[in-house]
C-alpha positions as CSV (number, residue, x, y, z in Angstrom):
1,X,0.8,13.1,-29.4
2,X,2.5,10.0,-31.3
3,X,1.5,6.8,-29.8
4,X,4.6,4.7,-28.1
5,X,4.3,2.0,-30.6
6,X,5.1,4.3,-33.4
7,X,8.2,5.9,-31.3
8,X,9.6,2.5,-31.0
9,X,10.0,1.7,-34.4
10,X,13.8,1.2,-35.4
11,X,15.0,1.6,-32.2
12,X,17.8,-0.5,-30.8
13,X,16.5,-3.5,-28.9
14,X,17.8,-7.0,-28.5
15,X,16.4,-9.4,-31.1
16,X,14.0,-11.9,-30.9
17,X,14.9,-15.8,-31.3
18,X,11.5,-17.5,-30.7
19,X,7.8,-16.9,-30.1
20,X,5.4,-19.5,-29.1
21,X,1.6,-19.6,-27.5
22,X,1.5,-20.4,-23.8
23,X,-1.5,-20.3,-21.2
24,X,-3.2,-17.1,-23.3
25,X,0.0,-15.6,-23.9
26,X,2.5,-15.0,-26.5
27,X,5.8,-16.1,-25.2
28,X,9.1,-14.1,-26.8
29,X,12.3,-15.0,-25.9
30,X,15.1,-12.4,-26.9
31,X,18.9,-12.7,-27.8
32,X,20.1,-11.5,-24.4
33,X,18.0,-14.5,-22.7
34,X,15.4,-12.8,-21.6
35,X,11.9,-14.4,-22.0
36,X,8.8,-11.8,-21.9
37,X,5.0,-12.8,-22.0
38,X,2.4,-10.8,-23.7
39,X,-1.4,-12.0,-22.6
40,X,-3.9,-12.2,-25.8
41,X,-6.1,-9.5,-24.5
42,X,-2.7,-6.9,-23.7
43,X,-1.5,-7.6,-27.6
44,X,-5.3,-7.2,-28.8
45,X,-5.6,-3.8,-26.8
46,X,-2.6,-2.8,-28.5
47,X,-2.7,-3.8,-32.0
48,X,-1.2,-0.8,-34.2
49,X,-4.2,-1.3,-36.3
50,X,-6.4,0.1,-33.4
51,X,-4.3,3.0,-33.4
52,X,-5.4,6.1,-35.5
53,X,-2.4,6.8,-37.8
54,X,-2.8,10.7,-37.9
55,X,-4.2,11.5,-34.2
56,X,-2.3,8.4,-32.5
57,X,-5.2,7.5,-30.7
58,X,-6.5,4.1,-29.5
59,X,-10.0,3.5,-31.7
60,X,-10.8,0.5,-29.2
61,X,-11.5,0.6,-25.4
62,X,-9.6,-1.7,-23.4
63,X,-12.6,-3.1,-21.9
64,X,-14.2,-3.8,-25.5
65,X,-15.4,-7.7,-25.8
66,X,-12.7,-8.3,-28.7
67,X,-10.0,-7.3,-26.5
68,X,-11.3,-9.6,-23.0
69,X,-12.3,-12.4,-25.0
70,X,-9.0,-12.5,-27.7
71,X,-7.8,-15.6,-28.7
72,X,-4.8,-16.1,-30.7
73,X,-4.5,-19.1,-33.2
74,X,-0.8,-18.8,-34.2
75,X,2.2,-16.5,-33.8
76,X,5.5,-16.0,-35.8
77,X,8.5,-13.9,-36.3
78,X,9.1,-12.0,-39.4
79,X,12.3,-9.8,-39.2
80,X,11.6,-7.4,-36.9
81,X,8.0,-7.8,-36.4
82,X,5.9,-10.2,-34.2
83,X,2.8,-11.7,-36.3
84,X,-0.6,-12.8,-34.3
85,X,-3.0,-14.3,-36.2
86,X,-6.2,-14.3,-34.3
87,X,-9.3,-16.7,-33.9
88,X,-11.7,-14.2,-35.4
89,X,-9.4,-13.8,-38.5
90,X,-7.5,-10.7,-37.7
91,X,-4.0,-10.2,-37.9
92,X,-1.5,-7.8,-35.6
93,X,1.7,-6.7,-36.7
94,X,4.0,-5.9,-33.7
95,X,6.8,-4.2,-34.0
96,X,9.8,-6.0,-31.7
97,X,11.1,-2.7,-30.5
98,X,7.7,-1.7,-29.3
99,X,7.1,-5.1,-27.5
100,X,10.6,-4.9,-25.9
101,X,10.2,-1.5,-24.4
102,X,6.6,-1.8,-23.1
103,X,7.0,-5.7,-22.0
104,X,5.7,-5.9,-18.2
105,X,7.4,-8.8,-16.6
106,X,9.2,-7.7,-13.3
107,X,12.3,-7.4,-14.6
108,X,11.4,-5.0,-17.5
109,X,8.9,-3.1,-15.4
110,X,12.0,-2.8,-12.8
111,X,14.6,-2.0,-15.6
112,X,12.1,1.1,-16.4
113,X,11.6,2.1,-13.1
114,X,15.2,2.0,-12.5
115,X,15.8,3.8,-15.5
116,X,13.5,6.9,-14.6
117,X,14.6,7.0,-11.0
118,X,18.3,7.0,-11.5
119,X,18.9,10.4,-10.7
120,X,22.0,12.5,-8.9
121,X,21.2,12.9,-5.2
122,X,23.7,15.8,-4.2
123,X,25.0,18.0,-1.6
124,X,27.4,21.1,-1.2
125,X,30.4,19.0,-2.7
126,X,29.0,18.9,-5.9
127,X,29.1,21.0,-8.8
128,X,25.7,22.4,-9.8
129,X,25.2,22.5,-13.5
130,X,25.6,25.7,-15.7
131,X,24.5,26.8,-19.1
132,X,25.0,29.8,-21.0
133,X,21.8,32.0,-21.9
134,X,23.2,32.4,-25.9
135,X,23.7,28.7,-25.9
136,X,20.1,27.3,-24.6
137,X,18.6,30.2,-26.8
138,X,20.3,29.2,-29.6
139,X,21.1,25.3,-29.7
140,X,18.8,22.6,-29.2
141,X,21.8,20.6,-28.3
142,X,22.3,22.8,-25.3
143,X,18.6,23.1,-24.5
144,X,18.9,19.3,-24.2
145,X,21.2,19.4,-21.8
146,X,20.3,21.7,-19.8
147,X,16.6,19.8,-19.6
148,X,18.6,16.7,-18.7
149,X,20.7,18.4,-16.0
150,X,17.1,19.5,-14.4
151,X,16.2,16.0,-14.7
152,X,19.2,14.4,-13.0
153,X,19.9,17.3,-10.4
154,X,16.9,18.9,-10.0
155,X,18.5,22.1,-10.5
156,X,20.4,24.0,-13.1
157,X,22.0,27.7,-13.8
158,X,21.6,30.0,-16.9
159,X,24.8,32.2,-16.7
160,X,24.8,35.9,-18.5
161,X,21.1,36.4,-19.1
162,X,20.0,39.7,-19.8
163,X,18.9,42.1,-17.1
164,X,15.8,43.6,-18.9
165,X,12.7,42.3,-16.7
166,X,11.1,40.1,-19.5
167,X,14.3,38.3,-20.6
168,X,13.7,34.9,-18.7
169,X,11.1,34.2,-21.1
170,X,13.5,33.6,-23.8
171,X,14.6,30.8,-21.5
172,X,11.2,29.8,-20.4
173,X,9.8,29.5,-24.0
174,X,12.2,27.2,-24.8
175,X,11.0,24.7,-22.2
176,X,7.2,25.1,-22.2
177,X,4.3,27.8,-21.4
178,X,4.6,29.8,-18.4
179,X,1.9,28.6,-15.6
180,X,0.0,31.7,-14.2
181,X,-0.8,31.9,-10.4
182,X,-2.6,34.7,-8.4
183,X,0.8,36.0,-8.4
184,X,1.0,36.3,-12.1
185,X,3.0,34.9,-15.0
186,X,6.1,37.0,-14.0
187,X,6.4,38.0,-10.6
188,X,8.9,40.2,-9.0
189,X,10.8,39.2,-5.6
190,X,11.9,42.4,-4.2
191,X,11.3,43.7,-0.2
192,X,8.4,45.8,0.3
193,X,6.6,47.3,3.3
194,X,3.9,45.2,4.5
195,X,4.3,42.2,2.4
196,X,2.1,39.6,1.8
197,X,4.5,36.9,1.8
198,X,7.7,36.8,3.6
199,X,9.7,36.3,0.3
200,X,8.7,40.1,-0.3
201,X,10.8,41.3,2.8
202,X,14.5,41.1,3.8
203,X,13.9,38.6,6.3
204,X,15.7,35.5,6.2
205,X,13.2,32.6,4.4
206,X,13.8,28.9,5.4
207,X,14.0,26.2,3.1
208,X,10.6,25.4,1.6
209,X,8.7,24.8,-1.5
210,X,6.1,27.2,-3.3
211,X,2.3,26.7,-3.4
212,X,1.6,23.4,-1.7
213,X,-1.8,24.4,-1.0
214,X,-2.3,24.0,-4.8
215,X,-3.8,20.6,-5.8
216,X,-0.8,20.8,-8.5
217,X,1.7,22.9,-7.0
218,X,4.2,24.2,-10.0
219,X,7.0,22.0,-11.0
220,X,9.9,24.0,-12.0
221,X,10.6,27.2,-10.5
222,X,13.0,29.9,-12.7
223,X,14.3,32.8,-10.7
224,X,15.9,35.6,-12.5
225,X,18.4,38.0,-10.9
226,X,17.8,41.3,-12.4
227,X,19.8,43.4,-9.5
228,X,21.6,42.2,-6.1
229,X,23.8,45.0,-4.6
230,X,22.5,44.6,-1.0
231,X,24.6,43.1,1.8
232,X,23.5,39.3,2.4
233,X,20.7,37.7,0.8
234,X,22.7,34.7,-0.3
235,X,20.2,31.6,-1.9
236,X,20.5,28.6,-0.2
237,X,19.1,25.1,-1.9
238,X,19.1,21.4,-0.7
239,X,18.2,18.4,-2.5
240,X,15.2,16.7,-0.6
241,X,15.8,13.3,-2.3
242,X,19.1,13.3,-0.5
243,X,17.9,14.4,2.7
244,X,15.1,11.4,3.0
245,X,17.6,9.1,2.1
246,X,19.9,10.1,4.7
247,X,16.5,10.0,7.1
248,X,15.5,6.6,6.0
249,X,18.9,5.0,6.4
250,X,18.9,6.5,9.9
251,X,15.5,6.4,11.1
252,X,13.1,4.1,8.9
253,X,10.5,4.6,11.8
254,X,10.3,8.5,11.1
255,X,10.6,8.3,7.5
256,X,7.6,5.7,7.6
257,X,5.4,8.2,9.9
258,X,6.5,11.1,7.4
259,X,4.8,9.2,4.5
260,X,1.8,8.2,6.3
261,X,0.5,11.4,8.2
262,X,-1.1,13.8,6.3
263,X,-0.2,17.6,6.8
264,X,-2.6,20.6,5.8
265,X,-1.1,23.3,4.0
266,X,-3.2,26.7,3.5
267,X,-3.3,30.2,2.4
268,X,-5.5,32.7,3.9
269,X,-4.8,36.1,2.7
270,X,-6.0,38.9,0.0
271,X,-9.4,37.3,0.3
272,X,-8.2,34.1,-0.8
273,X,-8.4,30.8,0.9
274,X,-6.4,27.7,-0.9
275,X,-6.0,24.4,1.0
276,X,-4.7,21.1,0.1
277,X,-3.8,17.8,2.6
278,X,-0.8,15.8,1.5
279,X,1.9,14.0,3.1
280,X,5.2,15.2,3.8
281,X,6.5,12.2,1.8
282,X,4.9,10.6,-1.1
283,X,6.0,8.0,-3.1
284,X,5.1,7.1,-6.5
285,X,6.9,4.8,-8.5
286,X,5.0,5.1,-11.7
287,X,5.7,8.6,-12.4
288,X,8.5,9.6,-10.2
289,X,10.7,8.5,-7.4
290,X,9.3,10.8,-5.2
291,X,7.2,14.1,-3.9
292,X,8.6,15.9,-1.1
293,X,5.9,18.4,0.5
294,X,7.7,20.8,2.8
295,X,6.8,24.4,3.6
296,X,6.4,25.3,7.3
297,X,5.0,28.6,6.9
298,X,2.2,27.6,4.8
299,X,1.0,24.3,7.3
300,X,-2.3,24.9,8.8
301,X,-3.8,22.8,11.7
302,X,-2.5,19.4,11.8
303,X,-5.4,16.9,11.6
304,X,-3.7,13.1,12.3
305,X,-5.2,10.3,14.6
306,X,-4.9,11.3,18.2
307,X,-2.4,8.4,18.9
308,X,0.0,9.6,16.2
309,X,0.6,13.4,17.0
310,X,3.5,13.1,19.4
311,X,5.2,10.5,17.0
312,X,4.6,13.2,13.9
313,X,6.0,15.9,15.5
314,X,9.1,13.8,16.3
315,X,9.3,12.4,13.1
316,X,9.1,16.2,12.0
317,X,12.1,17.4,13.9
318,X,14.4,14.2,13.0
319,X,13.6,15.7,9.3
320,X,14.4,19.0,9.9
321,X,17.7,18.0,11.9
322,X,19.0,16.3,8.7
323,X,17.8,19.3,6.9
324,X,20.0,21.5,9.0
325,X,22.9,19.5,8.1
326,X,25.4,22.0,6.2
327,X,26.8,19.1,4.3
328,X,23.6,19.2,2.5
329,X,23.0,22.9,2.0
330,X,24.5,24.7,-1.4
331,X,24.9,28.3,-0.7
332,X,25.6,31.0,-3.4
333,X,25.4,34.6,-4.2
334,X,23.2,35.8,-7.3
335,X,24.9,37.7,-9.9
336,X,22.9,40.3,-12.2
337,X,22.3,37.8,-15.2
338,X,22.2,34.7,-13.4
339,X,18.7,32.4,-13.9
340,X,18.2,29.3,-11.8
341,X,15.7,26.7,-12.9
342,X,14.9,24.0,-9.9
343,X,12.2,21.2,-9.5
344,X,9.9,22.9,-7.0
345,X,8.7,19.0,-5.9
346,X,12.3,18.1,-4.9
347,X,14.8,21.2,-4.1
348,X,13.7,23.3,-1.3
349,X,15.1,26.8,-1.7
350,X,15.5,29.8,0.8
351,X,17.4,33.0,1.3
352,X,19.5,34.3,4.1
353,X,18.7,37.9,5.7
354,X,19.9,41.0,3.7
355,X,20.0,44.7,4.4
356,X,17.5,46.4,2.0
357,X,18.9,49.9,3.0
358,X,22.0,49.4,1.5
359,X,21.4,48.3,-1.9
360,X,19.1,46.5,-4.0
361,X,18.0,43.2,-4.6
362,X,15.6,42.2,-7.3
363,X,14.7,38.8,-8.7
364,X,12.3,38.0,-11.7
365,X,10.1,34.7,-11.2
366,X,7.9,32.4,-12.9
367,X,6.5,28.7,-13.0
368,X,6.3,26.1,-15.6
369,X,4.2,23.0,-14.9
370,X,6.2,19.2,-15.0
371,X,3.6,18.0,-17.6
372,X,5.3,20.8,-19.9
373,X,8.7,20.6,-18.8
374,X,8.8,16.7,-19.2
375,X,7.1,16.7,-22.3
376,X,9.8,18.7,-23.9
377,X,12.3,16.7,-21.8
378,X,11.2,13.2,-23.2
379,X,11.0,14.7,-26.9
380,X,14.5,15.7,-26.7
381,X,16.4,13.7,-24.4
382,X,14.2,10.2,-23.8
383,X,12.6,9.7,-27.6
384,X,11.9,5.8,-26.7
385,X,10.0,6.6,-23.6
């Protein structure tokens, strides 16, 4: 993996006009008026000479004495480079784009957070992004657009996919390795007798997310429509980020309760016992805006402090009332050859009841971990992140 300072070289950033030493830090003044501090240990820790040129990995630990006790004796700007001379005789040369893109002052960190979390929160009035199968398979530009649509909206459709059972592999292989679970790598969503999962029936399937009883639930879910001639069975989707925003604006206390109260998710069937505890809402400003955890059919016994039991149920009820709002729900009927890709940690999905006796409905599903998807997305869409 290429190290960040190497990726940043040559990227467009404001120029630096001045650099000086102050309070065990190097201060850099930029042409847009911003001044950013870089403390001595931070600079020594990120010295380009301490990055292996082949692997891109650091060769010295952040806890090394030479890092913790680093003292700079002088600093100078030289074109697009900041040169730092150290008291022990070492010299570091930092590309200015690297420094600007990794600056950790409050404003710079907030800028990066805002950029990461600048997402489209959608409802039924929005047009869900679409792409054509042949374009995504054959064009890197079309693939990059699809990946960015999934980042922004959390969902996108690919149309005119061949209806053979393994056709979705041509799309998934362009994104990343398919994740195997106890359902397999590719699995069939069809109505069967004595189903082990409500998804494998013709019954109404309420909004939910998959496999929240895993320590790391799947990131992307792909559903490929192979056949669909039954009455009913429309697919439903909802942007949980938009729903949470409405809940927070209307009832901040309910919002906080869902952040703080843990929920048990479990799966006990077919000789398996999976269990993981997580709150309904999780905030993580470092990696993603939010994680939503909502799968009522797989909730186990609630374990919260006794004083908060009633509070939790009331907050959960208020959240579900938001989820029931028709303006938030996107509803569509799959056509054979449709493939939907959505972020399982953000977008809730479900299905209306259908009549299995009057036709066929066959979807093929698979998962891709967020790590794999984001690797491809950053490489193609955000090369300087």
